[in-house]
C-alpha positions in Angstrom: -0.3 0.4 0.0 1.4 3.5 -0.9 1.5 6.6 1.7 -0.6 9.0 1.4 1.4 12.2 1.7 0.1 15.8 2.1 2.2 19.2 1.3 1.9 21.5 4.2 2.5 24.9 4.7 3.1 27.2 7.5 3.2 30.6 8.0 0.3 31.7 6.4 -1.1 29.1 6.5 -1.5 26.8 9.5 0.7 28.7 11.6 -0.8 32.7 12.5 1.0 35.0 11.9 -0.3 38.3 11.3 1.2 39.4 15.0 4.0 39.4 13.5 4.1 40.4 9.6 4.5 44.1 10.1 8.1 42.8 10.5 8.7 42.7 6.9 7.2 45.0 5.5 9.7 47.1 6.8 11.1 47.8 3.5 15.1 48.1 2.9 15.7 47.1 6.7 18.6 44.6 7.0 17.0 42.5 9.3 13.5 42.4 8.3 13.4 38.7 7.8 15.0 37.7 11.2 12.4 40.4 12.9 10.1 38.4 11.4 11.4 35.0 12.2 12.7 35.2 14.7 9.4 35.1 17.2 7.5 32.3 14.9 7.6 30.0 18.3 4.8 32.2 19.3 2.3 31.9 16.6 -0.9 30.4 17.3 -2.0 27.6 15.3 -5.0 27.5 13.4 -6.7 26.2 10.5 -5.5 22.3 11.9 -8.7 20.8 10.4 -6.8 21.7 6.6 -4.5 19.3 7.8 -5.7 16.3 6.7 -2.9 13.4 5.9 -1.4 11.8 8.9 1.6 12.0 6.2 2.8 15.9 6.4 5.7 16.9 4.5 5.8 20.8 5.4 7.7 23.2 3.0 8.5 26.1 4.8 10.0 29.3 3.7 11.7 29.8 7.0 15.2 29.6 7.4 17.1 26.6 8.2 18.4 29.2 11.1 14.4 28.7 12.8 14.9 25.1 12.8 14.8 24.5 16.4 12.2 27.0 17.2 9.9 25.7 14.7 10.1 22.0 15.8 9.8 23.1 19.1 6.6 24.6 17.8 5.1 21.8 16.0 6.2 19.3 18.8 3.8 21.0 21.0 1.2 21.6 19.1 1.4 17.3 18.5 2.0 17.7 14.6 5.0 15.5 13.9 5.9 15.7 10.1 7.8 13.1 7.7 9.6 15.3 6.3 10.5 19.5 7.6 12.3 21.4 4.5 13.5 25.1 5.0 15.0 28.0 3.3 18.2 28.3 2.9 19.7 30.8 4.9 20.4 33.2 3.1 18.3 32.4 -0.3 15.7 35.4 -0.5 14.3 33.8 -4.0 10.1 34.2 -4.4 8.1 31.4 -2.8 6.9 29.7 -5.4 10.8 29.4 -7.4 11.3 28.1 -3.8 8.8 25.5 -3.2 9.2 24.3 -7.1 12.8 23.4 -5.8 11.6 22.3 -2.7 9.3 19.8 -4.9 11.5 18.7 -7.1 14.0 17.7 -4.2 11.5 15.6 -2.4 10.8 13.9 -5.8 14.7 13.2 -6.2 16.0 10.0 -6.5 18.9 10.2 -4.7 17.5 12.9 -1.9 13.9 12.2 -0.3 12.7 9.9 -3.4 8.5 10.2 -2.5 7.2 9.3 -5.4 4.6 11.7 -7.0 2.0 9.3 -6.7 1.9 9.5 -2.9 1.3 12.8 -2.7 -2.6 13.1 -2.5 -2.8 17.2 -1.6 -1.3 20.4 -1.1 -2.2 23.8 1.1 -0.4 27.2 0.9 -1.4 30.5 1.4 0.0 31.5 -1.7 -1.8 31.4 -4.9 1.1 31.4 -6.9 2.2 28.4 -5.5 -0.9 26.9 -5.7 -1.3 27.2 -9.0 2.6 25.8 -9.4 1.3 22.6 -7.7 -1.3 22.2 -10.2 0.4 22.8 -13.0 3.8 21.5 -13.0 3.4 18.8 -10.2 -0.8 18.3 -11.1 -1.1 18.1 -6.8 -4.6 18.5 -6.0 -3.8 22.1 -4.5 -5.8 24.5 -2.7 -5.3 28.1 -0.9 -5.4 27.8 3.0 -4.9 30.8 4.0 -4.9 32.8 7.7 -6.4 36.3 7.1 -7.5 37.8 3.9 -3.5 38.9 2.4 -0.8 37.1 0.8 2.4 37.2 2.5 4.5 40.6 1.1 7.7 38.2 1.3 8.0 36.8 -1.8 
């Protein structure tokens, strides 16, 4: 029997980051990404019911330097992903490019070696990422968003 895996985004999708979004919107500020992410462990969890599969893979734009805080936050909320893939610390590419690379890595036989048929759904708060999941990978993907607006961080 093959596995059923759901791809899940964190910030703005299941992690309620609305209270810290103002930190990323300070244009030109050199530490704006750090100011936004450094308190991610204090987010509330919302949309928990949108996690529809027992096996999830988290693809997040959070930099790798916040992996300890993120994993503690997930543990506190009883979320135990199969894998978590983070953004490289100094990577500021747009989310759609980032998530495409992440999925390509998941499907790479020399990396995670997941099979495309195992990924039964994907959720993200960004419309461009959801569209990419649908058109490039033919995933059953949909927008799940906390609040009315997408992230302004790419």
